[in-house]
C-alpha positions in Angstrom: 26.4 5.6 14.5 25.6 9.4 13.2 23.9 7.8 10.0 21.6 5.8 12.6 20.5 9.0 14.1 19.4 10.4 10.8 18.0 7.3 9.5 16.0 6.7 12.7 14.9 10.5 12.7 13.6 10.0 9.0 11.8 6.9 10.1 10.2 8.8 12.9 9.1 11.7 10.6 7.4 8.8 8.2 5.5 7.4 11.0 4.3 10.7 12.2 2.8 11.1 8.7 1.4 7.6 8.6 -0.3 8.4 12.0 -1.7 11.6 10.5 -3.3 9.5 7.5 -4.7 6.9 10.0 -6.3 9.5 12.1 -7.9 11.3 9.3 -9.2 8.0 8.1 -10.8 7.2 11.5 -12.0 10.9 12.0 -14.2 10.3 8.8 -15.3 6.8 9.6 -19.1 8.3 9.5 -18.6 10.6 6.5 -20.9 9.8 3.6 -19.0 8.7 0.6 -15.6 9.1 2.2 -12.7 7.2 0.6 -9.8 6.3 2.8 -6.3 7.0 2.0 -3.2 4.9 2.3 0.4 6.0 2.5 3.5 4.6 0.7 7.2 5.1 1.5 10.4 4.7 -0.1 13.9 4.1 1.1 16.3 7.0 0.8 19.6 7.0 -0.9 22.4 4.6 -0.1 26.1 5.1 0.7 28.0 2.5 -1.1 31.4 1.6 0.6 31.9 -1.5 -1.7 30.3 -1.7 -5.0 28.5 -5.2 -5.9 30.0 -6.9 -8.6 33.5 -5.0 -8.3 36.6 -6.7 -9.1 38.2 -8.5 -6.2 41.3 -9.7 -8.1 42.4 -12.9 -9.5 39.1 -12.7 -11.7 36.7 -12.7 -8.7 33.9 -10.4 -8.0 32.5 -9.1 -4.8 29.1 -10.8 -4.6 27.1 -8.3 -2.6 29.0 -5.3 -1.6 28.5 -2.7 1.3 25.6 -0.3 1.0 24.1 1.6 4.0 20.7 3.1 3.8 19.7 6.7 5.1 16.3 6.0 6.2 12.7 6.5 4.6 10.4 9.1 3.2 6.6 9.1 2.6 6.3 9.2 -1.4 2.4 9.4 -1.8 -0.9 9.4 0.0 -3.5 7.5 -2.6 -7.3 7.2 -2.0 -8.8 3.9 -2.4 -11.8 4.0 -4.3 -13.7 0.8 -3.2 -17.5 1.1 -2.8 -18.6 1.7 0.8 -21.6 -0.2 2.5 -24.9 1.2 1.3 -27.2 2.3 4.0 -31.0 2.7 3.6 -32.2 6.1 4.6 -35.6 6.1 2.8 -35.0 9.7 1.8 -36.1 10.3 -1.8 -33.1 12.7 -2.5 -30.4 10.5 -1.2 -28.7 8.5 -3.9 -25.9 6.1 -3.6 -23.6 5.1 -6.5 -23.1 1.2 -6.3 -19.9 0.9 -8.6 -17.8 3.3 -10.6 -18.5 6.8 -11.0 -19.0 10.3 -9.5 -21.9 13.0 -9.3 -20.8 16.4 -11.0 -21.2 19.6 -8.8 -20.9 23.1 -10.1 -18.8 25.2 -7.5 -19.5 28.9 -6.6 -16.8 30.1 -9.1 -18.3 28.3 -12.1 -15.8 25.3 -12.2 -16.8 21.7 -11.6 -16.2 19.2 -8.8 -17.1 15.6 -8.3 -18.3 13.8 -5.3 -19.4 10.3 -4.2 -21.7 12.1 -1.3 -25.3 11.4 -2.5 -26.9 13.2 0.4 -28.7 15.8 -1.6 -31.2 18.4 -0.6 -33.6 20.7 -2.5 -32.9 24.6 -1.9 -35.6 27.4 -1.9 -35.3 27.7 -5.8 -36.0 23.9 -6.2 -32.5 23.0 -7.5 -31.0 19.9 -6.1 -27.7 20.8 -4.1 -25.2 19.3 -1.8 -25.2 20.0 1.9 -23.1 23.0 1.2 -25.8 24.4 -1.4 -23.7 23.7 -4.4 -26.0 22.7 -7.5 -25.8 19.1 -8.6 -25.4 18.8 -12.6 -28.1 16.8 -14.2 -31.0 17.0 -11.8 -34.1 18.6 -12.9 -35.8 21.6 -10.9 -38.0 20.2 -8.2 -41.1 22.5 -8.3 -43.3 23.3 -5.6 -46.4 20.6 -5.4 -44.1 18.0 -6.5 -45.7 14.8 -5.1 -43.1 12.2 -6.4 -39.4 11.9 -7.3 -38.3 8.5 -8.7 -34.6 7.8 -9.8 -34.0 4.5 -11.5 -30.7 2.3 -11.2 -29.8 3.6 -14.9 -30.2 7.3 -13.9 -33.7 8.2 -15.3 -35.5 10.6 -12.9 -39.1 10.9 -13.1 -40.7 14.2 -11.3 -44.5 14.2 -10.9 -46.1 17.5 -9.9 -49.6 17.3 -8.7 -52.1 15.6 -11.3 -49.6 16.3 -14.1 -47.9 13.7 -16.2 -44.5 12.8 -14.8 -41.6 14.4 -16.5 -38.6 12.5 -17.3 -34.9 13.5 -17.5 -31.6 11.7 -17.6 -28.7 12.0 -14.9 -25.2 11.1 -16.0 -22.2 10.1 -13.9 -18.4 10.8 -14.6 -15.6 8.7 -14.3 -11.6 8.9 -14.5 -8.9 6.6 -15.8 -7.0 7.1 -12.5 -9.5 8.3 -9.7 -6.8 8.1 -7.4 -5.2 11.0 -9.0 -8.0 13.3 -8.3 -7.3 16.4 -6.2 -9.0 16.4 -2.7 -10.4 19.8 -1.7 -12.4 18.8 1.2 -16.2 18.9 1.8 -16.3 15.4 0.1 -15.3 17.0 -3.2 -12.6 16.2 -5.7 -11.1 18.2 -8.6 -9.8 16.9 -12.1 -6.1 16.9 -12.3 -3.4 16.1 -14.9 -2.9 12.8 -13.1 -6.5 11.6 -12.8 -7.1 11.9 -16.7 -10.1 13.5 -18.4 -13.5 13.1 -17.1 -15.5 10.7 -19.1 -19.6 11.1 -18.9 -21.8 8.0 -19.2 -25.2 6.6 -18.3 -25.4 4.9 -14.9 -25.5 0.9 -15.1 -24.1 1.0 -18.7 -20.7 0.7 -20.1 -19.0 -0.1 -16.6 -20.5 2.9 -14.7 -22.1 2.1 -11.4 -25.9 1.9 -10.8 -27.9 4.4 -8.6 -29.9 3.4 -5.4 -32.5 6.0 -4.5 -33.1 6.1 -0.6 -29.6 4.8 0.0 -26.2 6.5 1.1 -22.9 5.2 0.5 -21.0 5.2 3.8 -17.2 5.7 4.3 -15.0 2.5 3.1 -12.8 2.8 6.4 -12.8 -0.3 8.3 -12.1 0.5 12.0 -10.5 -2.7 12.9 -7.9 -2.5 10.0 -7.2 1.3 10.9 -6.7 0.3 14.7 -4.2 -2.5 13.6 -2.4 0.2 11.3 -2.2 2.5 14.4 -0.7 0.1 16.6 2.0 -0.9 13.8 2.8 2.8 13.5 3.1 3.4 17.2 5.5 0.3 17.5 7.5 1.6 14.6 7.8 4.9 15.8 8.7 3.7 19.2 11.5 1.2 17.7 12.9 4.1 15.7 13.2 6.3 19.0 15.0 3.3 20.6 17.3 3.2 17.8 18.1 6.9 18.4 18.6 6.2 22.0 20.9 3.3 21.3 23.2 5.3 18.9 23.2 8.0 21.3 24.6 5.7 24.4 27.1 4.1 22.0 28.5 7.5 21.0 28.6 8.4 24.9 30.4 5.5 25.4 33.0 6.2 22.7 33.3 9.7 24.2 34.3 8.2 27.6 37.0 6.1 26.5 40.3 6.7 28.1 43.7 5.3 27.2 
């Protein structure tokens, strides 16, 4: 019964973290380019009272044995990088990636980060930046008097200033062998990690990289109905673990009240 207390308590702690992940997904249902997380669990060590396959005498073996578990623990929270719904905005600096790839962003300390959020802006110096003012690598400067900015599906950028001939440049995307291993740093940004693998640069719409859609934004891939179902399941799992603790406590109380 004492084991039941610890096992159920570990189950309650696991479901608390499960609820934290679900709540974060729901909180970011309208966050541009947000990728939902899922939590994964493992069972804890087992106490073996009778080893499976042990010798039972007379050439017989114990078929199953007796092993009692000690609960569960969270082992990982991984990102699901499925493409979210593309929503048309009509803004010329809004760019969505339909498929694999990230935009590269220069951090204030000079390091680089990566994002799926294509809601870009133009600052006072003509640089294309994120909503936090960090420059997006690969975009040309947007000069005063620019009349048109065209971004093709393959990443070709054409900038027309006044009556001058359009100037062209090429935007590249970045992808990783294991995007779920990227380090999440908030503000819709990710950092490369040993688990993610080395960043690979390529042209959109080629060699498996996603296509670009100007005037669109990729919305969160969180599905509210799925998260609500997960929320109910986490709540019920937490509740039943608390019931197991209550039952174990009542059984120990009855044992303490025994009289000869």
